[in-house]
N, C-alpha and C positions, 0 to 999 in steps of 0.2 A: 504493500500500500504506500510505500515511500514514493514510488513513481507517480501515484495518483496525487499525492500532496505536491510533488514537484510540478506536475502539470497544472495544478490549480494556481500555484504561485506564479508560474510563467504566464498563465492566462491573465492574472491580475496585473502583472507588470506590462503586458502588451495592451491591455484594455482597462486602464485605471477606473473608468466610469463603472465598471462591473464590480468594483470592490465593495460598495455598500450592499449590492445584491448578494455577493458571495458571503459576506459576513452575516447578513440576515438569514440566508438559507443555512449556513453552517450552524447558527444559533438554534434554528428550528429543528435540526437533526442531532443536536448534542446528546451525548451519552447521559442517561438518567443517573443522577447522583455523582456527576463529574467532580463536584466540589469536595467529595469525601474520599476520593481515591487518587493516588498519584497517577499522572503528573499534574493533577489539579487544573486541567485545561478543558474548556468546553468543546472537546472533540467528539465526533460521532463514534459510535461503537464499531469496531472493525467487522464484527459479525453482521451488523446491520448493513454496512457498505457491501460486504460480500454477497449478502442476500439480495440487495438491490441490483447489483451487477448480474447476478445469476438470473433474476426474474426479467431483467431488461434485455440481456444479451445471451443468456444461456451458458454463461461461463463466469464463475465468481471471481476469477482473476483478471478479467479483461479491464483495460484502461480505455475509457471512451475518448474519442477525439475531442480536441478543444472546442470545435464548432458545436458539438452536442452539449458540452457544458454551457456554452454561451446561450444556446437556445433554451436549455433547462432553466438557467438563472433568470432569463427574461420571462419565461412562462410562470415561474414561481413569483416573480415580482408582480406580474399582471394579475395573477390569482389573488395575491394579498391585497392589491389595490381594489379589485372587484369586491372582495369580501368586506373591505372597509367601507366602500361606497354603498353597500347593501344595508348597512345599519341604519 
């Protein structure tokens, strides 16, 4: 999963306008109880990420292309905005 994190960092460096979306989405999928276990960072659970990759691509070890990350981040942003506007 280190390659996945590297790809996300590179995506953020190439497209800095995506950083807020990346942070919001990362916060939404953070590991439950992250504050009680080292490394005390709000990172997603690796089992969750592997499950998501398996359900989306049929391989838990696949690393999606950067373009798909961008599309997903935009979709998540638009979904949050739509949910906020429905209130």
